N, C-alpha and C positions, 0 to 999 in steps of 0.2 A: 504493500500500500504506500502511495506517495503522500508524505505528511508535509510537504513543503508549503502547501497553501491551506493547511487544516484550520479549522475554527479554533481561535485562541480564547474562547469564552471563559470568563472567570466565574467559578462556582461560589456560592455563598459560604460553604463550609460552616454552617450554623451549628452551635452547641445547643441541644435541646434538653439537656439534663437540668431541670428546674432547680433542685437543691444546690447544685454547684453555682448556679447563677445568683442565687440569694446570697451565698457566701461571697461571691465576687462583688456584689453591690455593697456589702458590709465592709469589704476590704477597701473599695474605692472611697467610701465615706471616711474611713480611718486615715487613709493616706492624704486625702484632701484636707483633713482636719475637721473635727466635729463643729468647731466654731464657724469656720468658713461655710461649711455645708448648711448649718442652721440659718445663716444669713442669706443664702442663695434664694432667689425668687424665680429664676428661670434656668433650667438645665436642659441641655441637648445631649442625647446619646446618638452617635453616628454608628450605623450598623447594629441595630438593636436586636437582630436575630429573633430569639424566642419572646422577647419583650419582658422577660422576668426581671432583668436588672432595672429597666425603666420603672416597672411597677413597684419594685422594692424600694427604689429611691423615693418615689412618691410617698410610700408608706412611712419611710424613715424621716422624711423631711418635715418642714413646718407646714401648718394647715394651708397657707396660701402659696405653697410651692407649685409652680407649673413645670411639668416634665414633658419635653417634646422628644420625639424619636424619628429617625429616618432609616430606610434601608432600600436596597435595590430590588429585593424580593420580600414578599410578606410571608414570613415563617412564624408568626406570633402564636405562642401557646396561650398567652393572656393578653387582653385588651384593656385591662383595668388601670386607671390612674394616670394615663399619659395620652398625648395627642400624637398620632402616627401619620407620616406622609411617605409615600413611595417617591424615590428619586431615581434619576439616571445619571451615571457618572459621579463626579465629585462636587458638582455645583449644589449649593445649599439654598433652599427656597425660603430664606429669612432675610430680614433687614439687617443692616449694619448694627453693631453694638447691641445685640438683643440678649445675649446669654451671660450669666454669671459664671457658669461652669459648662465646659464641653468635654464629653467623654468619647474617646475613640479607642476602643479596646480591641486589639488584634484586628484592625481595619486597614491600616496604611499598607500592609504587605499585599492587600487584595486589590488596591485601586489601579495598579498598573506600573509603568516605568517611572523613572526619576521625575519627568515632567508632570505626570499625573500625581505623584506623591507631593510634589511642591504645590500643585494646585489644591490638593486636599488640605494642606497646611494653610495656604493663603485664604481659603474659604473659611476655615476655622478662625483664623485671626480676624477676618472681616466681621463675622457674626458675634465674636467675643467682645464683651465690654472691656474698656481699657484696664480695669482693675480685676478682670476675670482670670480664671485659671483653667488649664487643660490637663486632663488625665489621659496619658497615652501609653499604651502597652503594645509591644511588638516582639515577635519571636526573634531570637538571635540567629543570624545566618549560620553560625558555627555550632549550634546545638547539635547534640549527637543523634537525636531522632527528630525528624521533621514532624511538627505537630498535626498537620492537616492530612497528610498521606500516611503517617506512621511508618516512614521508611528511614532506616539509618543513613545518615550523611547525605540525604537528598539535596538539601539546600547548599551543600558544599560544591556541587557540580556545576559546570557551565550549562547554560540552558539546553543546548541540543542533547547533552548526555543525560540531563535531568528528565527531559521528555522521554528519552528511550527507557530510562529506569522506570518511570511511571507506567509506560505501556507494557514493559516486560513483566511487571508485577501485577498487571491487571487492575491497576488503581485508576486508570483513566487514559486519556489521549495525550495529555501534556501537563507540565508543571505550571500552575497558574498563579504562583505566589512570588513576591519579591521581598523576603525578610531583610533585615538590616544588621550589620555589625555595629558594635557599640560606638566607636568613633565616627562611623559613617552616619549613624542616627543623629548624633549631636551636631555634626556639621550640617546636616540637612535641616535640622530645626533652626539653626542660626540663619541659614539662607531663607528660611520661611518666616523670619521675623520674630523669633522667640528666644528668650533666655531659658536655659534648661537647668532643672534640678533633678539629678539622678536619684530616684527613689527605689531602686531595685533591691537594695539590701533591706530597707524598711519594709518593702512589699513582701520579701521572703519571710521576715520575722512575723509580720501580720498574718500571712497565710498559715504559718505554723501554729500561731495562737488560735486562729479561727477553725482550722480544719483538724488539728491534732491536739486539742486542749489537754488531754490526759497522757500524752505520749512523753516518756521520760527523755528520749533522745531529742525529740523536737523541742522539749522544754529547755534542755541544756543548750542547744544551738541558739534558741531564741534569747535566752537570758544571759548566757555566759560566753559564748564564742565571740571574740572581738571582731569588729568590722573588717580589720586588716586581714584576718584569717578567712572570713567569708569572701572578701574581694579577690582572693587567690583563684577562686573558681569563676570569676567574672568572664574570662574568655569563652567558656562553654556554658555559661548560665542559660537556662532554657528560654527565659523571657526577660526582657528589659522593661522597666516601668519608669516613666518620666513625668514630672510635673512641669508644665510649660507656662511661662508668663509672657505676655506680649511686650516687645521692646517699645519704648516710648516713640 
């Protein structure tokens, strides 16, 4: 079969495990900071998938919190507590300076090439209020197992080899994700007009607290392992988490 002109359609890769999405929403609140979250009046989640995160944020927020969500495909398990809009591409259907918080959780690797990723960031900056904050998570290019296709070292490969790997394993016709390395991500955010705070280690500790509250090993890592020791694993950290603030 000739794959030279094959369809490069990007799949949504949605996570439909509702309990895990509730924990993800709680982690997002913890990393944004409870005080900032409590003051937020409008939140946007880009790529809301099942809708559970957006619904949970509404439940956890102040009574007058507005939660909005967009996605390119409607895969919602819940419709409660948030306003949803279908979108095409990376353009957001909102006015400038609308949101106090924008959440883009494992989305940027799905939007396309570098130009598309920069447009994704520019649209976020446009709709974000000047004092607003972005929660952004992205898988590491150099993680050992690629999270969407569950294939070892997939994201390490050049695109033609990655496509062949996906086809050979029966996972699809092509590799449709563009994850980022750590330094690459920070440079991209700078070009997109953001100051970056790396929250990856804090995210790891928060995840251990929420998902393994009674586990002794998780408790030791969370409470006693110094950041310098955790940072040694940064090159192959599965996911990077960043808090972005717009540059003046």
